[in-house]
MIMIPA-79805 format. One line per 8 residues: number of its first residue (from 1); their letters; for each residue x, y, z of C-alpha. Coordinates in nm, 4 decimals, padded with zeros to 6 digits, always signed. Layout:
BEGIN
NUM	a	X,Y,Z; ...
// end
This chain:
BEGIN
1	mltysfen	-13.1539,+08.3554,+04.4903; -13.4815,+08.3858,+04.6875; -13.6670,+08.7621,+04.7572; -13.9055,+08.8602,+04.9932; -14.0254,+09.2363,+05.0082; -14.0085,+09.3840,+05.3308; -14.2309,+09.7108,+05.2966; -14.5703,+09.6951,+05.4793
9	iasesmye	-14.4634,+09.4716,+05.7371; -14.6395,+09.6829,+06.0462; -14.5346,+09.6003,+06.3865; -14.4195,+09.2585,+06.3048; -14.0381,+09.2299,+06.3392; -13.8243,+09.1719,+06.0268; -13.7123,+08.8305,+06.0884; -14.0967,+08.7217,+06.1887
17	hlyrcikq	-14.2110,+08.7996,+05.8584; -13.8888,+08.6631,+05.7157; -14.0120,+08.3236,+05.8952; -14.4069,+08.3548,+05.7891; -14.2499,+08.3945,+05.4463; -14.0237,+08.1198,+05.3845; -14.2989,+07.8994,+05.6090; -14.5733,+07.9693,+05.3369
25	dilqkklr	-14.3422,+07.9068,+05.0559; -14.2808,+07.5343,+05.2091; -14.6413,+07.4845,+05.2721; -14.7270,+07.5417,+04.9257; -14.4622,+07.3582,+04.7908; -14.2754,+07.6421,+04.6337; -13.9471,+07.5143,+04.8284; -13.9226,+07.1191,+04.7694
33	ageklpsk	-13.8458,+06.8756,+05.0453; -13.4640,+06.8514,+04.9840; -13.4035,+07.2070,+04.9024; -13.1074,+07.3963,+04.9869; -13.1747,+07.7429,+05.1328; -12.9351,+08.0398,+05.0404; -12.6649,+08.1207,+05.3261; -12.7183,+08.3310,+05.6109
41	rsfaknlg	-12.4729,+08.5829,+05.4935; -12.5628,+08.5912,+05.1257; -12.9624,+08.5937,+05.1770; -12.9020,+08.8501,+05.4350; -12.7096,+09.0746,+05.1554; -12.9463,+09.0052,+04.8699; -13.2294,+09.0836,+05.0834; -13.0455,+09.4383,+05.2285
49	vstitves	-13.1226,+09.2703,+05.6275; -12.8946,+09.1603,+05.8738; -12.7595,+08.8144,+05.9323; -12.9687,+08.8043,+06.2619; -13.2738,+08.8974,+06.0912; -13.1807,+08.5347,+05.8693; -13.0119,+08.3441,+06.1395; -13.3357,+08.3905,+06.3904
57	ayaqlvae	-13.6550,+08.3128,+06.1092; -13.3518,+07.9913,+06.0339; -13.3762,+07.8954,+06.3795; -13.7223,+07.9679,+06.4196; -13.8149,+07.7030,+06.1311; -13.5643,+07.4449,+06.2301; -13.7349,+07.4403,+06.5927; -14.0718,+07.3802,+06.4194
65	gflytlpk	-13.9477,+07.1405,+06.1736; -13.9662,+07.2944,+05.8797; -13.5937,+07.3043,+05.7673; -13.2924,+07.0847,+05.9029; -12.9043,+07.1823,+05.9033; -12.6176,+06.9943,+05.7797; -12.2875,+07.0578,+05.9496; -12.0679,+07.2737,+05.7338
73	rgyyvcel	-12.3455,+07.2417,+05.4334; -12.6427,+07.4488,+05.5128; -12.9807,+07.4734,+05.5669; -13.2641,+07.2333,+05.3566; -13.6377,+07.1914,+05.3658; -13.7819,+06.9121,+05.5702; -14.0233,+06.6368,+05.3996; -14.3458,+06.7287,+05.5292
81	eqeapvpa	-14.6668,+06.4636,+05.5191; -14.9344,+06.7440,+05.4562; -15.1932,+06.5435,+05.2112; -15.5206,+06.6725,+05.3402; -15.6733,+06.4149,+05.5916; -16.0074,+06.1810,+05.4529; -16.3032,+06.1630,+05.6494; -16.3034,+05.8190,+05.8014
89	pappappk	-16.6948,+05.6835,+05.7086; -16.9487,+05.7189,+05.9337; -16.8926,+05.3893,+06.1676; -17.1791,+05.1424,+06.2490; -15.8386,+05.2554,+09.7686; -15.5225,+05.3778,+09.9060; -15.3769,+05.2377,+10.2626; -15.5897,+05.3590,+10.5705
97	rsegkape	-15.3585,+05.5553,+10.8130; -15.4545,+05.4666,+11.1713; -15.4619,+05.8752,+11.2565; -15.6833,+05.9693,+10.9521; -15.4367,+06.2419,+10.8269; -15.2729,+06.2882,+10.4913; -14.9215,+06.2625,+10.4883; -14.7101,+06.5621,+10.5353
105	qrtywadf	-14.5143,+06.6284,+10.2115; -14.1571,+06.7473,+10.2459; -13.9880,+07.0443,+10.1645; -13.6667,+07.1061,+10.0608; -13.4354,+07.3648,+10.0930; -13.3955,+07.3517,+09.6730; -13.6297,+07.1803,+09.4819; -13.5348,+07.1076,+09.0901
113	vgssvard	-13.8833,+06.8564,+09.0183; -14.1605,+07.0720,+09.1714; -14.3443,+07.4037,+09.0518; -14.3594,+07.6766,+09.2183; -14.3311,+08.0572,+09.1474; -14.1500,+08.3673,+09.3445; -14.3753,+08.5067,+09.5716; -14.2555,+08.9087,+09.4616
121	mfpfsvwv	-14.3750,+08.7954,+09.0745; -14.7482,+08.7943,+09.1509; -14.8910,+09.1025,+09.0841; -15.1213,+09.1285,+09.3873; -15.1829,+09.4718,+09.3949; -15.3239,+09.4718,+08.9942; -15.5146,+09.1534,+09.1231; -15.6955,+09.3253,+09.4270
129	kllrdvta	-15.7125,+09.6462,+09.2214; -15.9261,+09.4771,+08.9870; -16.1015,+09.2347,+09.2114; -16.2437,+09.5730,+09.4014; -16.3288,+09.7052,+09.0342; -16.5384,+09.3761,+08.9988; -16.7493,+09.3827,+09.3381; -16.8008,+09.7398,+09.2824
137	sedeatll	-16.9103,+09.7136,+08.9272; -17.0949,+09.4029,+08.8707; -17.4635,+09.3100,+09.0063; -17.4484,+09.1155,+09.2882; -17.6521,+08.8498,+09.1676; -17.4629,+08.8651,+08.9138; -17.1609,+08.7993,+09.1229; -17.3653,+08.5174,+09.3295
145	tdtsaggi	-17.5328,+08.3305,+09.0734; -17.4341,+07.9411,+08.9944; -17.1818,+07.9897,+08.7112; -17.2333,+07.7450,+08.3629; -17.0437,+07.4425,+08.2983; -16.8114,+07.6086,+08.0352; -16.7434,+07.9424,+08.2453; -16.8800,+08.2972,+08.2509
153	rqlrqaia	-16.8989,+08.4558,+07.8723; -16.6702,+08.7573,+07.9516; -16.3848,+08.5246,+08.0731; -16.4284,+08.2795,+07.7629; -16.4434,+08.5850,+07.5189; -16.1375,+08.7320,+07.7048; -15.9195,+08.3436,+07.6222; -16.0390,+08.3437,+07.3114
161	dhlyqfrg	-15.9023,+08.7189,+07.2044; -15.5537,+08.5976,+07.3943; -15.5213,+08.2690,+07.2119; -15.5768,+08.4664,+06.8809; -15.3112,+08.7397,+06.9590; -15.0443,+08.5007,+07.1150; -15.0822,+08.1806,+06.9580; -15.2393,+08.2548,+06.6402
169	mtispeqi	-15.5833,+08.0510,+06.7242; -15.9332,+08.1300,+06.5611; -16.1512,+08.0014,+06.7896; -16.4859,+08.1396,+06.9090; -16.6070,+08.1793,+07.3000; -16.8551,+07.8975,+07.3037; -16.5376,+07.6355,+07.2581; -16.3684,+07.7206,+07.5566
177	vvgagtey	-16.4734,+07.5704,+07.8851; -16.3199,+07.6991,+08.1852; -16.2495,+07.4511,+08.5292; -16.0406,+07.4372,+08.8185; -15.7151,+07.3199,+08.6867; -15.6273,+07.0782,+08.4140; -15.6616,+06.7692,+08.6118; -16.0241,+06.8303,+08.6708
185	lygvliql	-16.0599,+06.8990,+08.2998; -15.8586,+06.5587,+08.2270; -16.1858,+06.4269,+08.3940; -16.4022,+06.6244,+08.1871; -16.2692,+06.4943,+07.8733; -16.3038,+06.1196,+08.0053; -16.6873,+06.1598,+08.0709; -16.7322,+06.3537,+07.7019
193	lgrhrgya	-16.5340,+06.1007,+07.5091; -16.6178,+05.7797,+07.6618; -16.4246,+05.5549,+07.9033; -16.4248,+05.2748,+07.7198; -16.2123,+05.4291,+07.4822; -15.8333,+05.3575,+07.4934; -15.5873,+05.6438,+07.5824; -15.2253,+05.6868,+07.4536
201	vedpgyqr	-14.9706,+05.9009,+07.6514; -14.6255,+05.9704,+07.6049; -14.3512,+05.7166,+07.7135; -14.1723,+05.9224,+07.9128; -14.4039,+06.1617,+08.0418; -14.5744,+06.3233,+08.2916; -14.6529,+06.0762,+08.5609; -14.9641,+06.1986,+08.7300
209	lskiyekn	-15.1792,+06.2271,+08.3978; -15.0933,+05.8599,+08.3769; -15.2086,+05.7907,+08.7587; -15.5467,+06.0142,+08.6460; -15.6708,+05.8211,+08.3767; -15.5902,+05.4788,+08.5795; -15.8277,+05.6211,+08.8481; -16.0975,+05.7084,+08.5889
217	dvaihhip	-16.1152,+05.3457,+08.5108; -15.9806,+05.3700,+08.1249; -15.7405,+05.1784,+07.9603; -15.3610,+05.3452,+07.9117; -15.1684,+05.2900,+07.6469; -14.7885,+05.4366,+07.7269; -14.6201,+05.4946,+07.3533; -14.2201,+05.4829,+07.3270
225	mdqggvip	-14.0984,+05.8066,+07.1742; -13.8022,+05.9041,+06.8954; -13.6273,+06.2612,+06.8447; -13.9804,+06.3744,+06.6868; -14.2624,+06.2560,+06.9485; -14.4653,+05.9603,+06.9656; -14.4266,+05.6990,+06.7178; -14.7094,+05.7076,+06.4614
233	ekleesga	-14.6187,+05.3003,+06.3973; -14.6904,+05.2335,+06.7953; -14.9535,+05.4408,+06.8253; -15.1514,+05.2355,+06.5337; -15.0399,+04.8926,+06.6624; -15.1988,+04.9781,+07.0399; -15.5371,+05.0239,+06.9103; -15.6156,+05.3995,+07.1182
241	eilhitps	-15.8397,+05.6368,+07.0119; -15.7624,+05.9325,+07.1930; -15.3987,+06.0486,+07.2100; -15.2925,+06.2806,+07.4784; -14.9302,+06.5171,+07.4171; -14.7475,+06.7873,+07.4904; -14.5908,+06.8687,+07.1061; -14.4693,+07.2039,+07.1833
249	hhfptgiv	-14.2567,+07.1262,+07.4649; -14.2723,+06.7560,+07.5981; -14.2015,+06.6591,+07.9142; -13.9801,+06.5467,+08.0542; -13.7260,+06.5604,+07.7156; -13.8370,+06.8781,+07.5892; -13.8934,+06.7214,+07.2107; -14.0343,+07.0142,+07.0336
257	mpvsrrye	-14.2458,+06.7877,+06.7503; -14.1568,+06.8924,+06.4128; -14.4461,+06.9889,+06.1768; -14.3520,+06.6661,+05.9657; -14.4863,+06.4468,+06.3089; -14.8027,+06.6471,+06.3501; -14.9321,+06.5584,+05.9957; -14.8587,+06.2150,+06.0573
265	llswaskg	-15.0717,+06.2092,+06.4098; -15.3323,+06.4446,+06.2529; -15.3362,+06.1810,+05.9636; -15.3727,+05.8829,+06.2101; -15.6654,+06.0948,+06.4030; -15.8965,+06.1234,+06.0669; -15.8639,+05.7725,+06.0034; -16.1608,+05.7119,+06.2921
273	enryiied	-16.4368,+05.9005,+06.3662; -16.3810,+05.8484,+06.7619; -15.9900,+05.9152,+06.7435; -15.8706,+06.2527,+06.9191; -15.5379,+06.4321,+07.0170; -15.5449,+06.6078,+07.3212; -15.3157,+06.8986,+07.3152; -15.1406,+06.9890,+07.6223
281	dydcefrl	-14.9678,+07.3541,+07.5993; -14.9097,+07.3483,+07.9704; -14.5664,+07.6155,+07.9368; -14.6036,+07.7636,+07.5744; -14.5531,+08.1491,+07.7509; -14.2193,+08.0645,+07.8445; -14.0129,+07.9698,+07.5233; -13.7254,+08.2106,+07.6117
289	agrpiptl	-13.5772,+08.2301,+07.2228; -13.7758,+08.2671,+06.9220; -14.1322,+08.2962,+06.8614; -14.3445,+08.0365,+07.0467; -14.3746,+07.7087,+06.8752; -14.7432,+07.6994,+06.6417; -14.9857,+07.4948,+06.7988; -15.1177,+07.1851,+06.6333
297	qsidvmek	-15.5083,+07.3177,+06.6924; -15.3882,+07.5748,+06.4321; -15.3151,+07.3142,+06.1554; -15.6070,+07.0942,+06.2608; -15.8997,+07.1000,+05.9167; -16.0848,+06.7590,+06.0590; -16.1661,+06.8942,+06.4203; -15.9494,+06.6462,+06.5831
305	viyintfs	-15.7470,+06.8527,+06.8235; -15.9018,+06.9458,+07.1683; -15.6517,+07.2070,+07.3268; -15.5931,+07.2128,+07.6990; -15.4063,+07.5033,+07.8843; -15.3920,+07.6045,+08.2265; -15.2962,+07.9524,+08.4242; -15.1250,+07.7468,+08.7107
313	kslapafr	-14.7733,+07.7830,+08.5142; -14.7837,+08.1595,+08.4342; -14.9606,+08.3000,+08.7560; -14.9110,+08.0371,+09.0316; -14.9573,+07.6733,+09.0611; -15.2391,+07.8054,+09.3759; -15.4208,+07.9472,+09.0859; -15.6594,+07.6676,+08.9827
321	isylvlpr	-15.8000,+07.7984,+08.6690; -15.7744,+07.5921,+08.3082; -15.9259,+07.5636,+08.0281; -16.0577,+07.3157,+07.6949; -16.0780,+07.4549,+07.3620; -16.2941,+07.1889,+07.1976; -16.3848,+07.1286,+06.8231; -16.7421,+07.2799,+06.7590
329	hlvtrfye	-16.8918,+06.9376,+06.7120; -16.7805,+06.8503,+07.0637; -16.9314,+07.1969,+07.1834; -17.2918,+07.0192,+07.1586; -17.2073,+06.6819,+07.2826; -17.0773,+06.8694,+07.5860; -17.3593,+07.0604,+07.6801; -17.5971,+06.7833,+07.6098
337	tlgfysgt	-17.4302,+06.4967,+07.8318; -17.2488,+06.7667,+08.0930; -17.4119,+07.0838,+08.0766; -17.5949,+07.0092,+08.3699; -17.2623,+07.0263,+08.5964; -17.2100,+07.3833,+08.7413; -16.8855,+07.5923,+08.7014; -16.6033,+07.4934,+08.9274
345	vscleqmt	-16.4190,+07.8299,+08.9213; -16.6122,+08.1111,+09.1108; -16.7883,+08.3777,+08.9203; -16.5758,+08.6623,+09.0853; -16.2355,+08.5026,+09.0188; -16.3479,+08.4331,+08.6549; -16.4405,+08.7978,+08.6276; -16.1172,+08.9264,+08.7857
353	larflaqg	-15.9221,+08.6830,+08.5202; -16.1333,+08.8466,+08.2613; -16.0200,+09.1523,+08.3175; -15.6887,+09.0821,+08.3941; -15.6226,+08.9303,+08.0266; -15.8509,+09.1885,+07.8342; -15.6769,+09.5262,+07.9982; -15.2955,+09.3978,+07.8887
361	yfekhinr	-15.2227,+09.3155,+08.2578; -15.1244,+08.9355,+08.1711; -14.9623,+08.9849,+07.8985; -14.7198,+09.2655,+08.1149; -14.6653,+08.9837,+08.3747; -14.6001,+08.7315,+08.1340; -14.2971,+08.9499,+07.9974; -14.1801,+09.0282,+08.2916
369	mrnhyral	-14.1807,+08.6540,+08.4058; -13.9757,+08.5938,+08.0665; -13.7186,+08.8133,+08.1848; -13.6990,+08.6760,+08.5509; -13.6852,+08.3035,+08.4131; -13.4164,+08.4064,+08.1383; -13.2189,+08.6136,+08.3964; -13.2233,+08.2693,+08.6355
377	rdkllaal	-13.1486,+08.0182,+08.3730; -12.8671,+08.2278,+08.2641; -12.7312,+08.2026,+08.6090; -12.7944,+07.8902,+08.6446; -12.5995,+07.8074,+08.3613; -12.3366,+08.0287,+08.4373; -12.3194,+07.8787,+08.8108; -12.2873,+07.5350,+08.6477
385	rqsplagk	-11.9988,+07.6251,+08.3918; -11.8167,+07.7366,+08.6867; -11.8545,+07.4062,+08.8875; -11.6621,+07.1155,+08.9183; -11.9023,+06.9701,+08.6762; -11.8262,+07.1805,+08.3809; -11.6709,+06.9135,+08.1183; -11.8565,+06.6598,+08.2822
393	vkisgeqa	-12.2441,+06.7529,+08.1692; -12.4085,+06.8207,+07.8551; -12.7229,+07.0798,+07.8427; -13.0040,+07.0532,+07.6086; -13.3517,+07.1969,+07.5801; -13.2537,+07.5464,+07.7507; -13.4513,+07.7448,+07.5075; -13.7790,+07.5670,+07.4873
401	glhflmal	-13.9573,+07.5950,+07.8655; -13.8824,+07.6239,+08.2660; -13.6700,+07.3295,+08.2474; -13.3739,+07.1542,+08.0730; -13.2070,+06.8243,+08.0115; -12.8352,+06.7652,+08.1883; -12.6872,+06.4698,+08.0712; -12.3739,+06.3693,+08.3861
409	dtprseea	-12.0749,+06.1888,+08.2639; -12.0090,+06.0099,+08.6046; -11.9816,+05.6708,+08.6933; -12.2131,+05.6852,+08.9612; -12.5501,+05.5005,+08.9753; -12.8926,+05.7430,+08.9771; -12.9826,+05.5335,+09.3041; -12.6790,+05.7132,+09.4926
417	ilqaaegl	-12.6710,+06.0510,+09.3094; -13.0577,+06.0916,+09.4472; -12.9884,+05.9304,+09.7932; -12.7099,+06.1894,+09.8480; -12.9085,+06.4817,+09.6669; -13.1787,+06.3862,+09.9305; -12.9165,+06.3919,+10.2256; -12.8250,+06.7335,+10.1107
425	dlrisfvs	-13.2209,+06.8234,+10.0941; -13.1960,+06.8746,+09.7330; -13.4400,+06.7467,+09.5598; -13.3762,+06.6043,+09.1959; -13.4928,+06.4100,+08.9181; -13.3786,+06.1809,+08.6352; -13.5625,+06.1437,+08.2585; -13.5619,+05.7502,+08.3555
433	qyyfsapn	-13.8249,+05.7888,+08.6082; -14.0661,+05.9056,+08.3921; -14.0763,+05.6054,+08.1798; -14.3400,+05.3238,+08.2172; -14.1134,+05.0320,+07.9894; -13.8130,+04.9872,+08.0538; -13.6322,+04.9733,+07.7396; -13.4548,+05.2760,+07.6053
441	rlphvlvm	-13.4038,+05.4947,+07.9148; -13.2173,+05.7737,+07.8486; -12.9194,+05.6963,+08.1484; -12.7938,+05.9692,+08.3579; -13.0037,+06.2367,+08.2429; -13.1265,+06.5061,+08.5054; -13.4307,+06.7112,+08.4521; -13.3426,+07.0465,+08.5149
449	nysgleeg	-13.6908,+07.2552,+08.6605; -13.5542,+07.5989,+08.7748; -13.9180,+07.7729,+08.8315; -13.8902,+07.7548,+09.2057; -13.5239,+07.7997,+09.2259; -13.4640,+08.1446,+09.4562; -13.1607,+08.3421,+09.2839; -13.0192,+08.3777,+09.6096
457	kvaeavar	-12.9847,+07.9757,+09.6421; -12.8105,+07.9488,+09.3051; -12.4492,+07.9018,+09.3836; -12.5501,+07.6704,+09.6942; -12.7754,+07.4529,+09.4770; -12.5391,+07.3867,+09.2442; -12.2815,+07.2763,+09.5119; -12.5211,+07.0594,+09.6429
465	lcqavlge	-12.5570,+06.9077,+09.3156; -12.2142,+06.8594,+09.2220; -12.1440,+06.6765,+09.5945; -12.4500,+06.4862,+09.5209; -12.3090,+06.3807,+09.1741; -11.9513,+06.3511,+09.2085; -11.9590,+06.2337,+09.5921; -11.6975,+06.4964,+09.7012
473	peaaadpp	-11.7399,+06.6754,+10.0143; -11.4717,+06.9544,+09.8863; -11.7586,+07.0456,+09.5614; -11.9855,+07.2226,+09.8122; -11.7190,+07.3924,+09.9901; -11.5677,+07.6063,+09.6851; -11.9224,+07.7408,+09.5202; -11.9155,+07.8834,+09.1895
481	atqgrgdh	-11.8546,+08.2415,+09.1988; -12.1685,+08.3539,+09.0697; -12.4632,+08.4350,+09.3197; -12.8024,+08.4437,+09.3145; -13.4861,+08.1091,+09.1220; -14.2801,+07.0020,+08.6798; -14.5595,+07.0023,+08.7333; -14.8172,+07.1308,+08.5335
489	t	-15.1856,+07.1532,+08.6819
// end
């Protein structure tokens, strides 16, 4: 039977240590594809640890695609496509409005689509203190100086340290480019990689991303997905050279891309000098069970992955600071071709955020936010279980991030449900709304983004949802007993 030592594991938890040991044996092929692992109970007894420790390690490995389960038979090692990639040889206007005003956006009583953060969750007192410290300690000329295209050194170093500690990414500050939101950085990447390239996106996927690429006059390829993510054969057929994906928590389906599919996509990228993968890690901080899923960038040996993330989800949507991690060979190209740009985030904000990260406040804030969202999610799920929808819904993906899927068993059409919800001042969306092409759409599956839901509105929000789905006014008159909080930019 497998055996591992638990001596000298430092601050690492026992399940994390076991997870790493098994993962390493799979990667080194000491555990081969199809091989059955010991049962949780016998393995725990042999190792002298609790069954929960083994169960947690197995669950993380299943989530990442290293193991799979067969009902009543146990855990088995997945087949991984892990051959080292071979380097490719060197190649030779909107409608006018008479009043001239932007249309007003409707505010809903409860919104399961947009992203927001409870006002009392942002650490204003800490932020104001750090802001004062920066203005008091930094030279005036430094604070008022135009920043470089990549951002100030202090913030890039703090981000690099954070990514090493939290995501296991070993990068240098020079690889980081800071910008005012991911939408701005998408445009930077188009200029860096070329408008004449074909850009592939997930179908279904984040609709605003497609619109941004469209407005930048690039060819867009919508690649269909299966349970592992974008389908490599369809990607190859498209002729695209740039692939934009959300592998750690796909929006909207919640798919966590297994490691075998990640290697397949890295192999695809290695076959062309101008092929790159943009890894969008938009809500990695909010995986509510197990360890964060390792990044695609961390297993990329050919420098084909461009990592992008934002502080909009972790701090607030109005907090417009995001960043790229470029492969080393693209750093020089960035500064040679785009280095003339000024930084788009003020020096004062960058320095304040750098201290917020370096002094541990960000980690504390994320832990607080996780606890808040976990409690909010549990309250919402409890209310659904006690509602008239109980037995008529199937929930999935509730552990992976700030939204989950809810499949409905109802004869009502999606259009009727959406219209009824609108009338109840409830904003909802279906997975089918995020597809570009019509075939194989998932019917009657709601995308439940709860990041902006207020705790005190949970029961009434569920009651209104019941009324919209079931078409029965009495559903709202008998709310659950439990009372009560996806855009990524």
